[in-house]
C-alpha positions in Angstrom: -6.4 -4.4 -1.0 -5.5 -7.7 -2.9 -1.9 -6.3 -3.6 -1.5 -5.6 0.1 -2.6 -9.2 1.1 -0.4 -10.6 -1.6 2.6 -8.4 -0.6 2.0 -9.1 3.1 1.7 -13.0 2.5 4.9 -12.8 0.4 6.7 -11.0 3.1 5.4 -13.3 5.9 6.5 -16.4 4.0 9.9 -15.0 3.6 10.1 -13.8 7.3 8.9 -17.2 8.6 11.5 -19.0 6.5 14.3 -16.7 7.9 16.1 -17.7 11.0 15.6 -14.4 12.7 12.5 -12.3 11.8 13.7 -8.9 12.9 16.8 -9.4 10.8 15.0 -10.2 7.8 12.6 -7.2 8.4 15.5 -5.0 8.8 16.6 -5.7 5.2 13.3 -5.2 3.7 12.8 -1.9 5.8 16.3 -0.7 4.8 15.6 -0.9 1.2 12.1 0.7 1.3 13.4 3.5 3.6 16.3 4.2 1.0 13.8 4.2 -1.9 11.4 6.7 -0.3 14.0 9.0 0.9 15.7 8.9 -2.5 12.4 9.6 -4.0 11.9 12.6 -1.9 15.1 14.0 -2.8 14.8 13.3 -6.5 11.5 15.1 -6.9 11.8 18.9 -7.6 10.2 21.0 -5.0 7.7 22.4 -7.2 6.3 18.8 -7.9 5.4 18.2 -4.3 2.0 19.6 -4.9 1.7 17.5 -8.1 -1.2 15.0 -8.5 -1.6 12.5 -11.3 -5.3 13.2 -11.3 -7.5 15.6 -9.4 -8.9 13.2 -6.9 -5.4 11.7 -5.8 -3.0 12.9 -3.2 -0.2 15.1 -4.0 3.4 13.7 -4.1 4.0 15.4 -0.8 0.9 14.0 0.8 1.9 10.5 0.0 5.2 11.2 1.9 3.6 12.7 4.9 1.3 9.8 4.9 4.4 7.5 5.1 5.6 9.8 8.1 2.4 9.5 9.8 2.1 5.8 9.7 5.9 5.2 10.4 5.5 7.0 13.7 2.2 5.2 14.4 3.4 1.8 13.7 6.8 2.2 15.2 5.2 3.8 18.5 3.3 0.6 18.8 6.6 -1.4 18.4 8.3 0.8 21.0 5.2 0.6 23.3 5.0 4.6 23.3 2.3 7.0 22.1 3.1 8.4 18.9 5.5 11.5 19.1 4.2 15.0 18.3 6.1 14.7 15.0 3.4 12.3 13.7 0.7 15.0 14.5 2.7 17.7 12.7 3.3 15.8 9.5 0.1 16.6 7.8 0.7 20.3 8.0 4.3 20.0 6.1 4.2 21.4 2.6 7.6 22.1 1.3 10.3 19.6 0.1 12.8 20.3 2.8 10.4 20.0 5.7 8.9 16.8 4.4 12.3 15.3 3.4 13.6 15.9 6.8 10.5 14.6 8.6 10.4 11.3 6.4 14.1 10.8 7.4 13.4 11.4 10.9 10.4 9.0 10.9 12.6 6.3 9.4 15.3 7.0 11.9 12.6 6.4 14.6 11.4 3.2 13.1 15.1 2.0 12.8 15.5 2.6 16.5 12.3 0.7 17.2 13.4 -2.3 15.1 16.8 -2.5 16.8 14.9 -2.8 20.1 12.9 -6.0 19.1 13.4 -9.6 19.1 11.3 -12.3 17.4 9.6 -13.3 20.7 8.3 -9.8 21.2 7.2 -9.4 17.6 5.0 -12.6 17.8 3.7 -11.7 21.3 0.6 -9.7 20.2 -1.4 -9.3 17.0 -0.8 -5.4 17.4 2.9 -5.9 17.4 2.9 -8.3 14.6 0.6 -6.0 12.4 2.7 -3.0 13.2 5.9 -5.0 12.4 4.7 -6.0 9.0 2.9 -2.9 8.3 6.2 -0.6 8.1 7.5 -2.7 5.1 4.2 -3.4 3.5 2.6 0.0 3.7 5.7 1.8 2.7 6.2 -0.3 -0.4 2.5 0.5 -1.4 3.4 4.2 -1.0 6.5 3.8 -3.1 4.5 2.1 -5.7 2.1 5.0 -5.9 4.8 7.7 -6.0 6.7 5.9 -8.7 4.0 7.0 -11.2 4.3 10.6 -10.2 8.0 10.3 -10.7 7.9 8.6 -14.1 5.2 11.1 -15.3 7.6 13.9 -14.3 10.5 12.4 -16.2 12.3 11.1 -13.2 13.7 7.5 -13.0 12.6 5.9 -9.7 15.5 5.2 -7.2 14.8 1.4 -7.5 15.0 1.4 -11.2 18.1 3.9 -11.3 19.9 1.3 -8.9 19.0 -1.7 -11.0 20.2 0.0 -14.2 23.5 1.1 -12.5 24.1 -2.6 -11.5 23.4 -3.7 -15.0 25.8 -1.2 -16.3 28.5 -2.2 -13.9 28.1 -6.0 -14.7 28.8 -5.4 -18.4 
C-alpha cells in the first residue's frame, strides 16, 4: 500500500507539473502498456500457470487482473459500463487468449484516454482515480511479474530496453 501511495504521489506531482495532464498520462500509460504486452509475449506458454510461491497468483492471473482493471477503470473514464470482455478475463487460461485480451484492454484504454481532456479528468473523484489507477496499478502488476520472469531466466522488457540503449550508446 505504501508503494502504491508513493508511486501515485510521484505520478501526481509529475502530472500536476505537466502542461497537459492527459498528454503526460498518455506517456506513462504507453510505457507500461508496452512493458506488460512484451512480458506476455516473452513468457513461454507453459509458464502462464507458474507461481513464485503456492499462495501467489500465477503469471497468467496477474495479466488477467490487469485486463479486468483496465476495462473497469477505462469504462469509468468513458462513462460506460465495463464491456463483456472484462467479465470473461478471469476465465482465460492460455497464452494466446490472455495476450490478445491484454492487447485489447490496452487498446480500449487508449481510446478512452484520447477522448479525455484535463477538465473532464478533474471533474469528479471517480474519474481522477480511474485516470491515475490505469498507470499506477499496471506498474504494480509489472513489478510483480518481473520476479516471475527473472526466476524463469527471462530478462524483463524494461531491463532489455535499457540494456539495448546502453549498448547503442557505446
